[in-house]
FIDREN-877100 format. One line per field, with one value per residue (C-alpha): residue in one letter; residue number from 1; z, x, y. Coordinates in steps of 0.02 Angstrom, whole numbers, plus 50000, padded with zeros to 5 digits. Example, Ala and Ser with C-alpha at 12.3 -4.5 7.8 and 13.67 -1.06 7.14 Angstrom:
2
res (A;S) $
n (1;2) $
w (50390;50357) $
u (50615;50684) $
v (49775;49947) $
# end
This chain:
636
res (M;A;Y;K;S;L;Q;A;F;V;D;A;L;E;Q;A;G;E;L;V;R;I;K;T;F;V;D;P;V;L;E;I;A;E;I;T;D;R;I;S;K;T;P;D;R;N;K;A;L;L;F;E;N;T;G;T;D;F;P;L;L;I;N;S;M;G;S;D;R;R;M;C;I;A;L;G;V;N;H;L;D;D;S;M;H;E;I;E;N;L;F;K;T;L;S;A;P;K;N;G;I;L;E;K;L;A;M;L;P;Q;L;G;K;F;A;S;W;M;P;K;V;V;S;G;K;G;A;C;Q;E;V;V;M;A;T;P;D;L;S;K;I;P;I;L;K;C;W;P;E;D;G;G;P;F;I;T;L;P;A;I;H;T;K;D;P;N;N;G;I;R;N;I;G;M;Y;R;M;Q;V;F;S;K;D;M;T;G;M;H;W;H;K;H;K;V;S;A;R;H;Y;N;E;Y;K;K;L;G;K;R;M;P;V;A;V;A;L;G;G;D;P;V;Y;T;Y;A;A;T;A;P;L;P;E;N;V;D;E;Y;M;L;A;G;F;L;R;K;K;K;V;E;L;V;R;C;L;T;Q;P;D;I;E;V;P;A;D;A;D;F;I;I;E;G;Y;V;D;T;D;E;E;L;I;W;E;G;P;F;G;D;H;T;G;Y;Y;S;L;P;D;W;Y;P;R;F;H;V;T;A;I;T;H;K;K;N;A;I;Y;P;A;T;I;V;G;I;P;P;Q;E;D;A;W;I;G;K;A;T;E;R;I;F;L;A;P;I;K;M;T;M;V;P;E;I;T;D;M;H;M;P;V;E;G;V;F;H;N;L;V;I;A;T;I;N;K;E;Y;A;G;Q;G;Q;K;V;M;N;A;M;W;G;A;G;Q;M;M;F;N;K;I;L;V;L;A;D;G;K;T;K;I;D;D;Y;K;A;L;A;Q;Y;V;F;N;N;I;N;P;V;T;D;V;Y;F;S;Q;G;P;M;D;V;L;D;H;S;C;S;K;L;G;F;G;G;K;M;C;I;D;G;T;R;K;W;E;E;E;I;T;E;P;L;V;P;F;K;L;D;A;A;F;S;V;K;E;A;M;A;K;Y;P;E;I;T;G;I;N;E;K;L;A;K;E;W;G;I;P;V;L;F;I;A;I;E;K;N;R;V;G;H;V;R;E;V;H;E;G;L;C;G;L;P;G;F;K;G;I;K;M;V;L;Y;V;E;H;T;V;K;A;D;D;I;A;D;V;L;W;R;F;C;N;N;L;D;P;R;R;D;N;F;F;G;G;S;E;R;N;I;L;G;L;D;G;T;R;K;N;K;K;F;D;N;F;D;R;P;W;P;N;I;I;A;A;D;P;K;T;I;E;I;V;D;K;K;W;P;D;L;N;L;G;S;K;I;N;S;P;S;L;R;Y;A;T;Q;L;Y;R;G;G;A;A;V;L;D;G;E) $
n (1;2;3;4;5;6;7;8;9;10;11;12;13;14;15;16;17;18;19;20;21;22;23;24;25;26;27;28;29;30;31;32;33;34;35;36;37;38;39;40;41;42;43;44;45;46;47;48;49;50;51;52;53;54;55;56;57;58;59;60;61;62;63;64;65;66;67;68;69;70;71;72;73;74;75;76;77;78;79;80;81;82;83;84;85;86;87;88;89;90;91;92;93;94;95;96;97;98;99;100;101;102;103;104;105;106;107;108;109;110;111;112;113;114;115;116;117;118;119;120;121;122;123;124;125;126;127;128;129;130;131;132;133;134;135;136;137;138;139;140;141;142;143;144;145;146;147;148;149;150;151;152;153;154;155;156;157;158;159;160;161;162;163;164;165;166;167;168;169;170;171;172;173;174;175;176;177;178;179;180;181;182;183;184;185;186;187;188;189;190;191;192;193;194;195;196;197;198;199;200;201;202;203;204;205;206;207;208;209;210;211;212;213;214;215;216;217;218;219;220;221;222;223;224;225;226;227;228;229;230;231;232;233;234;235;236;237;238;239;240;241;242;243;244;245;246;247;248;249;250;251;252;253;254;255;256;257;258;259;260;261;262;263;264;265;266;267;268;269;270;271;272;273;274;275;276;277;278;279;280;281;282;283;284;285;286;287;288;289;290;291;292;293;294;295;296;297;298;299;300;301;302;303;304;305;306;307;308;309;310;311;312;313;314;315;316;317;318;319;320;321;322;323;324;325;326;327;328;329;330;331;332;333;334;335;336;337;338;339;340;341;342;343;344;345;346;347;348;349;350;351;352;353;354;355;356;357;358;359;360;361;362;363;364;365;366;367;368;369;370;371;372;373;374;375;376;377;378;379;380;381;382;383;384;385;386;387;388;389;390;391;392;393;394;395;396;397;398;399;400;401;402;403;404;405;406;407;408;409;410;411;412;413;414;415;416;417;418;419;420;421;422;423;424;425;426;427;428;429;430;431;432;433;434;435;436;437;438;439;440;441;442;443;444;445;446;447;448;449;450;451;452;453;454;455;456;457;458;459;460;461;462;463;464;465;466;467;468;469;470;471;472;473;474;475;476;477;478;479;480;481;482;483;484;485;486;487;488;489;490;491;492;493;494;495;496;497;498;499;500;501;502;503;504;505;506;507;508;509;510;511;512;513;514;515;516;517;518;519;520;521;522;523;524;525;526;527;528;529;530;531;532;533;534;535;536;537;538;539;540;541;542;543;544;545;546;547;548;549;550;551;552;553;554;555;556;557;558;559;560;561;562;563;564;565;566;567;568;569;570;571;572;573;574;575;576;577;578;579;580;581;582;583;584;585;586;587;588;589;590;591;592;593;594;595;596;597;598;599;600;601;602;603;604;605;606;607;608;609;610;611;612;613;614;615;616;617;618;619;620;621;622;623;624;625;626;627;628;629;630;631;632;633;634;635;636) $
w (38615;38434;38382;38215;38182;38255;38284;38395;38497;38510;38573;38704;38764;38774;38871;38993;39020;38936;38787;38762;38601;38544;38423;38399;38256;38306;38179;38147;38126;38304;38398;38416;38477;38606;38677;38682;38769;38907;38930;38925;39061;39180;39261;39329;39162;39044;38914;38733;38622;38469;38369;38264;38171;38090;37934;37833;37809;37943;38134;38220;38368;38478;38648;38629;38714;38827;38997;39079;39073;38890;38839;38925;38836;38670;38701;38779;38945;39127;39163;39047;39131;39072;38898;38971;39082;38936;38830;38977;39004;38818;38811;38962;38891;38720;38789;38927;38902;38819;38874;38798;38651;38759;38817;38639;38579;38719;38634;38477;38544;38582;38406;38340;38429;38325;38166;38225;38250;38078;37960;37812;37641;37584;37409;37349;37425;37609;37708;37697;37510;37519;37457;37330;37312;37129;37144;37293;37401;37574;37612;37627;37785;37949;37960;38107;38120;38303;38350;38286;38216;38130;37946;37901;37938;37986;37985;38160;38179;38012;38001;37854;37753;37653;37591;37569;37378;37395;37501;37510;37700;37762;37887;37971;38055;38120;38051;38041;37869;37826;37697;37557;37434;37404;37342;37415;37588;37660;37728;37891;37887;38014;37958;38093;38040;37935;37808;37777;37740;37620;37534;37514;37440;37311;37271;37237;37120;37033;37069;37123;37301;37335;37502;37587;37744;37853;37976;38103;38119;38275;38389;38406;38228;38281;38433;38333;38211;38358;38435;38439;38356;38287;38101;37996;38132;38060;38161;38116;38202;38361;38326;38303;38468;38562;38489;38490;38309;38147;38047;37879;37740;37566;37420;37380;37224;37143;37237;37231;37302;37470;37583;37715;37852;37773;37916;37924;37912;37783;37661;37574;37431;37338;37298;37331;37179;37241;37101;37147;37243;37430;37509;37655;37789;37960;38088;38196;38379;38436;38581;38663;38702;38579;38393;38283;38152;37962;37859;37689;37671;37528;37443;37450;37301;37332;37198;37289;37448;37502;37660;37749;37744;37903;37929;38083;38066;38210;38265;38409;38467;38545;38641;38819;38923;38974;38812;38738;38677;38859;38879;38714;38776;38943;38852;38759;38922;38999;38847;38796;38970;38953;38788;38855;39013;38923;38774;38817;39001;39108;39272;39241;39358;39307;39192;39193;39074;39170;39067;39099;39004;38845;38815;38770;38877;39046;39083;39256;39278;39427;39421;39521;39561;39596;39564;39553;39389;39344;39330;39191;39105;39105;39047;38894;38856;38870;38756;38628;38633;38483;38509;38684;38591;38592;38783;38856;39045;39122;39309;39388;39557;39632;39772;39809;39765;39699;39530;39525;39703;39650;39826;39890;39726;39728;39911;39873;39715;39789;39949;39838;39724;39726;39580;39532;39514;39490;39354;39181;39023;38847;38674;38530;38420;38479;38421;38280;38378;38518;38493;38629;38526;38444;38293;38227;38291;38387;38566;38747;38867;39056;39172;39358;39441;39601;39641;39807;39789;39815;39902;39737;39678;39830;39831;39989;40117;40069;40209;40234;40178;40287;40224;40308;40432;40347;40183;40138;39982;40028;40037;39872;39780;39856;39799;39625;39575;39407;39502;39495;39599;39702;39745;39908;39949;39895;40001;40150;40169;40082;40120;39934;39898;39740;39703;39558;39512;39384;39314;39186;39085;39007;38963;38906;39043;39155;39227;39260;39345;39459;39500;39554;39666;39744;39780;39882;40002;40169;40155;39996;40086;40050;39897;39756;39605;39546;39398;39311;39205;39121;39225;39160;39233;39409;39509;39630;39490;39487;39336;39228;39286;39238;39070;39020;39094;39008;38840;38849;38918;38822;38972;38901;38846;38987;39145;39264;39440;39577;39759;39842;39813;39637;39686;39662;39488;39396;39242;39127;39065;39000;38819;38716;38586;38476;38579;38748;38706;38528;38484;38296;38275;38284;38453;38449;38544;38669;38612;38665;38591;38526;38620;38480;38482;38672;38664;38530;38631;38791;38703;38631;38793;38859;38702;38706;38832;38936;39098;39178;39085;39096;39073;38936;38994;38873;38986;39112;38976;38905;38999;38948;38760;38659;38524;38346;38308;38300;38315;38435;38370;38432;38590;38619) $
u (49153;49107;48967;49000;48813;48642;48633;48787;48697;48543;48656;48732;48560;48502;48657;48626;48445;48382;48289;48128;48093;47911;47876;47688;47628;47605;47544;47661;47502;47463;47491;47682;47673;47539;47641;47798;47707;47652;47826;47919;47808;47828;48001;48019;47968;48052;48149;48204;48082;48124;47966;48014;47848;47800;47713;47871;48039;48118;48111;48088;48190;48114;48149;48329;48397;48247;48335;48492;48571;48528;48588;48754;48763;48731;48872;48989;49008;48972;48893;48826;48944;49095;49095;49071;49225;49326;49280;49319;49490;49528;49482;49593;49740;49731;49708;49839;49996;50141;50305;50434;50464;50440;50270;50220;50281;50180;50024;50051;49957;49807;49812;49824;49661;49574;49634;49574;49397;49378;49261;49339;49264;49311;49301;49179;49013;48971;48871;48727;48722;48722;48543;48472;48284;48241;48106;48114;47962;47945;47794;47914;47988;47887;47866;47758;47599;47611;47454;47274;47277;47447;47440;47509;47659;47819;48002;48051;48239;48313;48489;48463;48619;48629;48772;48796;48802;48926;49061;49015;49007;48900;48758;48667;48503;48352;48183;48026;47978;47795;47771;47651;47684;47804;47937;47896;47900;47895;48050;48005;48143;48109;48165;48300;48383;48541;48455;48326;48468;48545;48376;48366;48541;48497;48339;48439;48551;48403;48474;48399;48454;48529;48480;48515;48438;48532;48442;48528;48710;48802;48674;48800;48756;48575;48628;48749;48609;48512;48659;48653;48821;48880;48852;48996;49050;49034;48917;49023;49173;49068;49017;49200;49246;49105;49139;49329;49335;49315;49155;49183;49075;49031;48956;48773;48729;48609;48664;48855;48885;48818;48917;48833;48893;48952;48879;48705;48558;48458;48499;48360;48429;48339;48320;48216;48165;48174;48059;47922;47764;47774;47664;47542;47630;47564;47487;47610;47604;47761;47883;47789;47646;47538;47509;47613;47492;47505;47607;47693;47859;47971;47943;48079;48083;48163;48283;48353;48334;48479;48503;48607;48563;48462;48436;48345;48233;48257;48112;48052;47891;47871;47723;47673;47833;47924;47974;48138;48183;48197;48352;48427;48401;48481;48637;48644;48621;48771;48886;48864;48880;49071;49074;48945;49048;49213;49163;49008;48956;49111;49018;48892;48916;48772;48621;48462;48314;48168;48066;47908;47988;48010;48187;48172;48025;48111;48298;48376;48556;48668;48810;48960;48903;49036;48953;48786;48693;48784;48618;48565;48733;48707;48527;48580;48724;48615;48480;48616;48694;48644;48481;48467;48391;48229;48222;48060;48085;48259;48281;48447;48520;48694;48798;48790;48607;48573;48497;48392;48326;48172;48109;48272;48301;48129;48149;48316;48257;48096;48180;48296;48173;48066;47948;47945;48133;48202;48089;48139;48033;48100;48057;48146;48158;48057;48042;47915;47831;47789;47602;47584;47669;47553;47669;47752;47930;47931;47873;47906;48039;48057;48207;48183;48344;48347;48530;48580;48563;48702;48670;48658;48517;48403;48265;48180;48220;48180;48079;48071;47901;47771;47595;47474;47357;47210;47241;47094;47070;46887;46862;46950;46850;46687;46719;46772;46676;46765;46919;46919;47074;47209;47373;47433;47561;47713;47663;47590;47710;47870;47874;47878;47771;47691;47515;47449;47269;47157;47023;46883;46905;46744;46770;46896;47022;46950;47113;47184;47020;47021;47204;47167;47027;47128;47275;47157;47119;47213;47282;47378;47501;47678;47631;47751;47687;47525;47524;47356;47312;47154;47011;47032;47208;47223;47307;47385;47480;47637;47715;47560;47534;47711;47703;47539;47589;47759;47682;47537;47625;47697;47781;47789;47607;47530;47597;47511;47544;47412;47396;47399;47586;47574;47701;47610;47650;47513;47554;47415;47457;47281;47236;47218;47082;47013;46857;46937;47119;47120;47233;47228;47329;47255;47280;47337;47262;47359;47411;47322;47289;47114;47000;47004;47195;47195;47071;47172;47333;47245;47191;47364;47456;47463;47560;47687;47813;47796;47725;47563;47459;47507;47357;47367;47439;47316;47169;47215;47203;47034;46945;47076;47062;46983;46856;46913;47046;47227;47174;47050;46888;46881;46777;46773) $
v (49513;49485;49366;49285;49273;49306;49117;49131;49264;49151;49011;49127;49180;49001;48948;49091;49035;49194;49120;49021;48927;48927;48786;48804;48915;49096;49223;49372;49474;49538;49374;49380;49559;49518;49372;49479;49621;49503;49432;49599;49672;49524;49545;49368;49290;49415;49314;49325;49229;49126;49090;48939;48919;49084;49019;49061;48977;49087;49089;49257;49321;49455;49537;49480;49638;49664;49662;49728;49556;49522;49695;49656;49487;49576;49700;49571;49661;49621;49790;49926;50050;49950;50027;50200;50179;50113;50265;50380;50302;50310;50495;50531;50436;50518;50694;50687;50794;50700;50776;50661;50547;50391;50449;50486;50315;50235;50302;50198;50045;50155;50226;50050;50009;50142;50059;49889;49956;50034;49940;49852;49815;49639;49568;49438;49389;49377;49250;49374;49336;49146;49140;49263;49268;49238;49369;49488;49456;49532;49422;49273;49354;49349;49538;49591;49687;49737;49831;49834;50011;49994;50038;49867;49756;49847;49798;49854;49819;49876;49947;50065;50110;50271;50380;50565;50588;50731;50650;50465;50463;50319;50328;50184;50228;50136;50190;50086;50020;49992;49855;49905;49764;49620;49742;49913;49992;50166;50252;50340;50472;50609;50781;50790;50627;50605;50491;50628;50749;50622;50607;50796;50801;50667;50763;50922;50823;50741;50569;50403;50360;50187;50110;49944;49870;49745;49632;49521;49475;49530;49618;49760;49810;49836;49936;50045;50090;50166;50259;50450;50475;50642;50659;50592;50468;50293;50183;50033;50111;50113;49933;49886;49969;49882;49708;49730;49675;49770;49749;49666;49737;49676;49770;49748;49649;49773;49931;49913;50087;50027;49909;49800;49681;49519;49416;49495;49375;49473;49612;49707;49810;49946;50129;50284;50385;50564;50624;50502;50545;50516;50382;50399;50297;50243;50239;50144;50097;50187;50189;50333;50212;50309;50286;50397;50459;50445;50564;50573;50481;50418;50250;50117;49998;49829;49767;49615;49514;49404;49304;49175;48993;48960;49147;49213;49365;49490;49600;49705;49787;49958;50024;50066;50050;49948;49863;49803;49978;50036;49929;49983;50161;50116;50059;50225;50319;50230;50220;50403;50476;50482;50579;50702;50728;50747;50853;50955;50952;50917;50946;50808;50659;50546;50539;50437;50422;50343;50221;50322;50466;50361;50428;50613;50665;50653;50660;50669;50726;50756;50881;50937;51114;51245;51413;51503;51479;51319;51227;51345;51324;51135;51155;51252;51135;50981;51053;51089;50915;50809;50715;50790;50938;50837;50830;50899;50893;50904;50879;50929;50881;50887;50817;50632;50610;50435;50464;50306;50319;50415;50449;50522;50614;50696;50745;50827;50915;50986;51042;51145;51232;51385;51349;51533;51553;51377;51306;51368;51363;51369;51305;51225;51069;50920;50741;50734;50593;50715;50738;50871;51007;51133;51129;50971;50954;51118;51144;51186;51126;51136;51123;51094;51151;51051;51086;51161;51349;51472;51637;51729;51615;51629;51760;51695;51560;51380;51301;51111;51046;50965;50937;51057;50975;51060;50965;50854;50750;50730;50919;50951;50818;50876;51053;50997;50838;50837;50777;50586;50554;50638;50552;50630;50494;50594;50743;50648;50502;50556;50742;50789;50944;50871;50811;50706;50747;50661;50775;50765;50924;50992;51176;51305;51347;51213;51144;51317;51366;51213;51242;51420;51358;51218;51333;51442;51299;51312;51137;51178;51290;51230;51127;51172;51076;50994;50875;50855;50703;50638;50572;50394;50381;50310;50448;50323;50234;50340;50254;50275;50454;50502;50411;50496;50665;50674;50628;50752;50906;51051;51136;51312;51311;51209;51291;51411;51474;51483;51533;51703;51716;51641;51508;51342;51276;51184;51079;51019;50844;50807;50775;50934;50963;51101;51131;51165;51203;51274;51128;51097;50937;50761;50678;50496;50352;50248;50075;49916;49745;49708;49585;49456;49443;49433;49289;49196;49211;49157;48997;48964;49000;48820;48770;48911;48841;49000;48933;48988;49116;49298;49413;49542;49710;49791;49745;49879;50013;49961;50102;50230;50208;50347;50316;50346;50214;50274;50457;50535;50608;50787;50799;50610) $
# end
């Protein structure tokens, strides 16, 4: 279904009981983010929020796609799998053998569908150009500062339009934009992204690069800008397919080479001078739950700002999961499963990205296994598939294992692995936001092949696990007082041979040394894997342990085997520093609201139309914060 405007989407959310209007003034600096964080982490109160009094002429919509139901409303489907099945059926129809002229003629309606999805440039001005700011001024828009250590306000839901200067092919991507002045922002183009390649091509040619940013309109535009499409596939073709209506585009007023959706709420036009000095951009509280630290990025100069009459400014926040981006990622997981199955990994049956893995860090996949070594074949194919190249930990299962039943999945996987032979370590490109890598954008990967093993793959019998009666948390913690917590629930109650251990590291090789000692205890017999996290993390909080662990681990660098048979895998998911780990990069802090903002929001809460007060999620992380602002001071 196509929404003719962002207002139409707001109306649909309100009709569905999925939106709350907030009429009292709330400051876009820190306060809106704090309120949204509380709402997005409270499942029974999780709603889209429309802040009608932002201190500007424009209301602000946030968390609009922050649940399964709202994501479905945005895409006009009943279930997120609906689009996947439609893509799958289309692929099958188009690729099926056509034996006669009648069968070939029957394909014409399908081909006609393709034409109906293609974007179209229309003449004249669009609704997005109803109002032209006399002087472009970003301060007139309620742009958020989300977290206390952010480098400034950031535009967080921009659909950024660029073109390849050599062939004119369009790309729409989503990259945060830090506002530095009324008419200048940064352009946070990671080196792996298409817009960064366009920038490099303009630089080679010595040309100024035209750019336009669209905000609002049909929510499908926002989703399409985040989608991991192959290069040279137009994001607006995907948008047309999802909304079942082509996207109409108009030319920008000051950057006429760039076309933008005619029904967007805001258009910010401008350019990047490729000969200009880069600007120090960041920090920014990112989707990993940690601050991404400052670096040098291009400057974007605003030449025009246009908008609809009665425009709505769309925004989002990212931070410690879950947040709205988890549901945008869930849509991608479901929609792109069919293309992955049908073009790259035909044996895959399902895929899941747990929220604790913040997209790339942890991916679970089930396959239809038919021969020995097929898990490794899938591993290599997945790590070579588009943005899946950034995946850090890949877990594979097969058969009829339910991918989102974590208990049953873990039991199946760990009953099928010998850590020595069935856990694979590699290295390759990583997301530049991955702070655990020793080198920016390059680090370790791990695949846990939990598929049923064929005879050729087995080196020794796999014995069902039962926690040894001699196992004692008390004994382990008495022997190693630096251990602040051991979660034995998985091993003791669920029969999963995995332990979570929180440890206060204080010397070189400390975690490895403790692991060696623990593996020598009689009670550790049969344990297959031990995950170590920092001492401030509560070991019994599985979600927090996995979130911190996946962020802080470089699997290739941080693994070690212990025990007399060297078959108990230890993985060091603690913070790394120069003193103990010879780690030379800055280590970012986790994200939390500051006490002053929490207090202000607490006082405003009765006037927000949000029911009884929800305590700040940041309070639980107060004892886990490092000293040093956005980056950790070495040794702190």
